[in-house]
C-alpha positions in Angstrom: -13.8 12.2 -16.3 -10.5 14.1 -16.8 -7.5 13.3 -14.5 -7.8 16.8 -13.0 -11.4 16.4 -12.1 -10.7 12.9 -10.8 -7.8 14.2 -8.6 -10.1 17.0 -7.3 -12.8 14.6 -6.4 -10.4 12.2 -4.7 -8.8 15.1 -2.8 -12.3 16.3 -1.6 -13.2 12.7 -0.5 -9.9 12.2 1.2 -10.2 15.5 3.1 -13.6 14.3 4.4 -12.0 10.9 5.4 -9.2 12.5 7.4 -11.0 12.0 10.7 -11.5 8.2 10.1 -8.0 7.3 11.5 -9.0 9.1 14.8 -12.2 7.1 14.9 -10.3 3.9 14.3 -8.0 4.7 17.3 -11.1 5.1 19.5 -12.1 1.5 18.5 -8.9 -0.2 19.6 -6.5 0.3 16.7 -3.1 1.7 17.5 -0.8 4.1 15.6 2.5 2.8 14.6 5.4 4.3 12.6 4.5 7.3 10.5 0.7 7.3 11.0 0.2 3.6 10.0 -2.7 2.4 12.1 -2.4 -1.2 13.2 -5.7 -3.1 13.8 -6.4 -4.7 17.1 -7.0 -8.0 15.2 -6.1 -8.9 11.6 -8.9 -8.3 9.1 -9.8 -10.7 6.3 -9.3 -9.1 2.8 -10.9 -9.5 -0.6 -8.7 -11.3 -3.1 -7.7 -8.4 -5.3 -7.0 -9.3 -8.9 -4.6 -7.3 -11.1 -1.9 -7.7 -13.7 1.8 -8.0 -13.3 4.6 -6.2 -15.2 4.3 -8.6 -18.1 0.5 -8.1 -18.3 -0.3 -11.5 -16.9 -3.2 -11.8 -14.4 -2.3 -12.4 -10.8 -3.9 -11.6 -7.5 -3.1 -10.8 -3.9 -3.4 -14.6 -3.1 -0.2 -15.2 -5.1 1.7 -13.4 -2.3 0.4 -15.6 0.5 3.3 -16.8 2.7 4.9 -13.4 2.6 4.4 -10.2 4.5 3.2 -7.6 1.9 3.1 -3.8 1.9 0.3 -3.1 -0.6 0.5 0.4 -1.9 -2.4 1.6 -4.1 -1.3 4.5 -6.1 -1.5 6.4 -9.4 1.0 8.3 -11.6 -1.4 11.3 -11.7 -1.3 11.6 -7.8 1.4 13.9 -6.5 1.7 12.4 -3.0 1.9 8.9 -4.6 4.8 10.0 -6.8 6.5 11.6 -3.9 6.5 8.5 -1.7 7.3 6.0 -4.5 11.1 6.3 -4.1 10.8 5.5 -0.3 8.8 2.3 -1.3 11.6 1.4 -3.8 14.2 1.8 -1.0 12.1 -0.3 1.4 11.9 -3.1 -1.2 15.7 -2.8 -1.8 16.2 -3.1 2.0 13.7 -5.8 2.9 12.6 -7.5 -0.4 13.0 -11.2 0.0 11.0 -14.4 -0.2 9.4 -13.3 3.1 8.5 -9.7 2.1 7.4 -7.7 -0.9 6.2 -4.2 -1.6 3.4 -4.5 -4.1 2.9 -1.2 -5.8 -0.5 -1.5 -7.4 -1.4 1.3 -9.9 -5.0 2.3 -10.5 -4.0 4.2 -13.7 -6.6 3.7 -16.4 -3.9 4.1 -19.0 -2.3 0.9 -17.7 1.1 -0.6 -17.7 2.8 1.8 -20.2 2.3 4.9 -18.0 3.6 3.0 -14.9 6.6 1.7 -16.7 7.3 5.2 -18.0 7.1 6.7 -14.5 9.3 3.9 -13.1 11.9 4.6 -15.8 11.8 8.5 -15.4 12.1 8.2 -11.6 14.7 5.4 -11.5 12.5 3.0 -9.6 14.5 -0.2 -9.8 13.4 -2.5 -7.0 9.6 -2.5 -7.4 7.7 -4.6 -9.9 4.8 -2.8 -11.6 1.3 -4.0 -10.9 -1.9 -2.6 -12.5 -5.5 -2.8 -11.4 -7.0 -3.9 -14.7 -10.5 -4.5 -13.2 -10.8 -1.0 -11.8 -12.4 -2.2 -8.6 -9.5 -2.1 -6.1 -10.6 1.1 -4.3 -14.2 -0.2 -3.8 -13.0 -3.6 -2.6 -10.7 -1.9 -0.1 -13.5 0.6 1.0 -11.5 3.7 0.4 -11.9 6.7 -1.9 -8.4 8.1 -2.1 -4.8 7.3 -2.8 -2.1 6.7 -1.8 -3.5 3.9 0.4 -1.0 1.4 1.9 -1.9 -1.8 3.7 0.4 -4.0 5.8 -0.7 -7.6 5.1 0.4 -10.7 7.1 1.5 -14.0 5.7 -2.1 -15.3 5.8 -3.3 -12.4 3.5 -5.0 -10.5 6.3 -4.8 -6.8 6.7 -3.0 -5.8 9.9 -2.4 -2.1 9.3 -3.6 0.7 7.0 -2.5 4.3 6.1 -4.3 6.7 3.8 -1.8 9.3 2.6 1.9 9.4 1.8 4.7 8.3 4.2 8.4 7.8 4.3 8.2 4.0 4.1 12.0 3.6 4.5 11.9 5.4 7.9 13.9 3.2 10.4 10.8 2.8 12.7 8.7 1.5 9.7 11.5 -0.9 8.7 11.7 -2.1 12.3 7.9 -2.6 12.4 7.8 -4.6 9.2 10.8 -6.7 10.2 8.9 -7.6 13.4 6.1 -9.0 11.3 8.5 -10.9 9.1 9.9 -12.9 12.0 8.8 -16.5 12.2 5.8 -16.8 14.6 5.4 -13.0 14.6 3.2 -11.8 17.4 0.0 -9.8 16.9 0.6 -6.2 15.8 2.1 -3.9 18.4 2.9 -0.2 18.0 6.5 0.8 17.5 7.8 2.9 20.5 8.2 6.5 19.6 
């Protein structure tokens, strides 16, 4: 399938899925920040396997003990490319032993296209990660990108956003900081 056809198919599926955040709100999840939906309770996650910037195998479990903002994206996705600088700035602001933005590319062309994109767009604070298995989207039960998950120190999903956002928005930074604090409370929406 050509990238253009793949993009068209993903866009059609994403348009169909737009009402899903509204349904989640009806089931007890709460909006927070720029359309990030926080779950009423943390959700267990599959242990995603992928490769790091050196091509070495790693997994989501390697990030246990840290709060993670997992962004699933692709270089052929215009909204993904648009939001990547905000993720880079978020990593520059909050990146630490207690927090990391994990930008996980689903590009079939692999690490070379991701590195090229990072170089062309001056992404300096994010590490490249690539889904070499090709099963990230199915394991996360979503059909579109960008998809961003807020994950707690125990590796559980506490929030989700399908679509782009300004991740360095002050309200989002405040929300993530609240989850980085020792003994962070269950997810709460950020006041508007």
